[in-house]
C-alpha positions, 0 to 999 in steps of 0.5 A: 756357830759363829763367835765374835772376836770378843769371845774368840780373843779371850778363848784364844788367850786362855787356850794359849795360857793353858797350853803354856801352863801344861807345857811348863808343868810337863817340862818342870815335872820331867826335869824334877823327876829326872833330877830325883832319878839322878839323885837316887842313882847316886844314893843307891850305890853309896848305900850299898857300899856303906852296907857292904863295908859294914858287913865286911867281917875281916876281924871275924875271919882272923879270930876264927883262923887264929882259933883254929891254929890254937894248940889246945883246939888242935889237940882237942880236935885231933883227940876226937874230943876225948882229951884237952876239953878244959884247955879248948874251952878256955881258948873258945871263951876268949872268942865267945863267952858261955853267956853270949845269946846271939852267937855260938862257937862250935867244935865239930869233927869232919863228919859234922858231929858236935864235940864242944860248944860255948855260948847260950845260943844253940844252932841246928845241925843243918847250919853247917859251913864247908870250912876253908883249909887255909883260913876261915870261910863265911858260908851263905846266909840261911834263914829260918822263919824270922831268924837269919843265920851267919856262919864262919868255919875253919878246918883244923888238920885234915890236910895231906901227909902226916896231918891227915893221919893225925886227924882234926876237925872244924871250928865254926862260929854261928851268929844269928840275927832276928829279922824284926821290924826294929832290925829293918828300921836300924838297917834302913836308918843307916842309909836314910829313912827312904832307902831300903837295905837288903842282905842276901846271898849272891846265889841260892836263897835268899838272893836278889833278882838276876837283873839287879845282880848283873847290873853295875848301875841302878836298875828298875825291877818289880818286887811287889811294887816298882823298885829302883835298886843297886847291888854290891857284893860283901868282900870276903863273903858269898853275900850281896847287899842291895839298896832299893827305893820305891819308884813312888819315893823317887817320883815324890818330888816330881809329884810334889812339884805338880801339887805345888805348881798346878794351883799356881798355873791355874791361878795364872790361867784364870788371871790371864783369861780375866785380863784377856776378857777385859782387854777384848771387851775394851778393844772390841767395844769400839769395833762393835760400835762401828759395826752397829753404826755401819749396819745402821748406815746400810739400813738407811740411817745416814746420820749415824756416827761413832762416838770418839773417846780414844786417841789410840789406833781405835780412836783414829779408826772411829774418826776415819769411819765417821769421815767415810760415813759423811762422804758416803752420805754426801755421795749418796745424796749427790747420786740420788739428786742426779738420779732424781734429776734424770728420772724427773726431767726425762720425757720417757716413762721410767717404771720399776717393779719387784719380783711380784710385778708390783710397781715400786717407782713411778716418775713424772714421765710415767704420769704424763704418759699413762695419766696416773699419779704416783700414789695411784700406782705404787704397790699396784700390779704392772698389768694395770698399764697393759691391755687385758690380752697381754696380761697373762703372757706378762705374768708368765714371762716374769715367773719364767725369768725369775725361775730360769733367768730365760730372757725373752724381753729382758735386756731388749727393746720391744714394741708393745701396746699400753693402756692409759688411765682413760682406757685408750690403747697406744703403741709403746717402745719398752727397754726392760732391764733386771737386777738381782736384789736380796730376796728377789729381782728388780725390773726397770723399764724405760717406756716411750710413746711411739704413736707418732713414729708408727704414723710416720712409718705407715706414711713412709710405707704408703709412700714406698708402695706408691713409689714402687708402683710408680717405678713399676708403671714407668718401667713397664711403660718404657719397655714398649717404645724402647723395644720399638727403637731397638727393633728399628735400629736392628732392621736398619743395621741388618736390612739396609746395611749396604746403603749406610755409610760407616758413621751411620752404621756406628751410630746405629750400633751405639743405639742398639747397644744402649737400648739393650743396656736400657732394657736390662736396666728396666728389667732390674728396676722391675725386679727391684720394685717387685721385691717390696710386694712379693710375699716370702715363701719361707722354709728350710733352705739347703744353702750348700746345694743352692750354692753348687747349683748357682755356681754351675750356672755361672760357669756355663755363662762365663764364656768371655773369660780368657783365664781359668775360674775356680769356684770353691764351695765350703760346707754351708749350714742350712738357713730358713727363708725364700729359696728363690730369693736366696738363689737370687742373692747367691747368683748376684754375688757369684756373677759379681765375683766372676765379672770382677775377676775376668781379668785374672789369669787364675780367678778364685772364688770361695763361698763359705760361712762362719759363726758370729755369736749366735748367728751364721755369716755367709760370705763370697770371696774373690781375688778380683779387682776389689774396691776402695774401702772408703766407698764400701757404704755406696756398694749396695745403693741403687745405680751406685757403681765404683767402676765405669761401664767400660771397665765392667758392665752392669746396671748398679742394681744387683747389689741393691737387690741383694741388700733388700732380699737379705733385709727382708729375711731379717739379716744384714749385708756388708763388704770388705775389700782392697783395690786390686786385692779382691773383695769379700761380701758377707750376709747373715740369715736366720738359722733353721731353728730360728 
């Protein structure tokens, strides 16, 4: 799904605001929670210290120690409870009255037997503390159901020496605390309503968890729920006090922060999203208008413009767009006018068709050529302009090009036949091009009537044929008198040599030499004229084997050379043509190379090939006399020579024969060279595949 900028911008701003809000809430929540945790870690040790100081019972130890040293108590206990009862009671009532309900004072012998008690509270015999010998000692806290017992005891006598013989006992005070809800509320209120204060033994039961006892800083542990607690010992006792806070209480401020800030953050996100949506619409509205105008211009409405009502960047953009649209309209109108001028004034026919082969454009030149008016052909098939014998091939060619882009006529200039409105056929030259369009192709053809050209070509061919026939006839008729002149000159030189003076002998030698040269020239002219009449016996030709055969013949006939001749034959691809005529081409070029390297001590000739695009180029290269590159176009003309006969013999027809044979095979021939640096002759031939 493709979203417009008008939707993307508010969505982006909303996502950004949500991310910022979530980040801010997360950071704020973490900071508040961290502050709450730090505050709890300060409160818990303070609460444990307050409770430990509260339960510190230094005066109780002093009183019980003093009572144990009272003479009346000591006498009573040493008597085993048999004497001094009243005096002992008086001393005991100074510490605990007989009416006390939450504490009791007991005198016991060392076996634990109760001898005397004050106070209305009666403790079980199991509440017994091992007494201290030098001072009173608190025992561990003991719990019975909902009652917590606190005991302190001191020993009287029972030491060593005479004291041990005199006997003694134990002074023990036992207090109880009812573990009611009121008691818990009272203890909690000492450190604040959210802190729980716990009292227990350092060892045994009840005792705090080991993780709390072993840590000197507040720790986290589980006790029904997650707690954060701090423990401290009560000085002078085996007791421990613990202050704890539920984790929910610790994190309550952080939750309150989220509860209070989340609606505000949501409100900010909503307001920001609304503002972003409004700003996006305000910013994209001109862009949307420009887009709509651009689409209208692309659809052909060149008069469409954008309303300019702002002075900011978007307003300048709108004005620039209008300026550009006006320039595009003027440029398009100018281009259309130029194109219309070209197509309407062109003498040739210009026709455009679509993928289905239906005519979409028809210029006045087409009207003059085919005789149809524009309204008669638009939307009609192209086949109405060609003879019926070509229509199926035309449809097949268009379909093949559209499907495969295989071009046989597209991009080329070909000669075809056309049909006018009156049904007459005429030869035409078609240059066809194709251009891809949205949803198809556009074909444009430039058509020219070549009726006059064909007539001229036919007349020229007739003239050439007559000229070739005349040349053949003249050459053939010249051979008989020339042969007679040559024969009589030879008879005079051979049979009457002694009767002739030296000057006469020299002149007859000149006649003999020139008649032979004239005979060779006539033979070359006859061969040249026959090329125009001879049919090509085309077939595959092994060019490498052909080159070796011709090279061997050239080596055998090259007897006048003073130096060496090396002919190198490179691997040559096969060709398609007339083997005999191609042999004549190879023979003329190799003989030409051998002739012009005759003055070299080490003559080198190379026959090779190279690829040039989609065709094969054959070449014959030598290191001979070379030629002036300015006259390269004269090399292949009849009787054209760049060297005198005294320098190099020849008739000036050999290269003309080469050119005619190559051209008859559909190829071309050219040469490159430099004076005294050799020459290279190139020619192209169709490959075996083509």
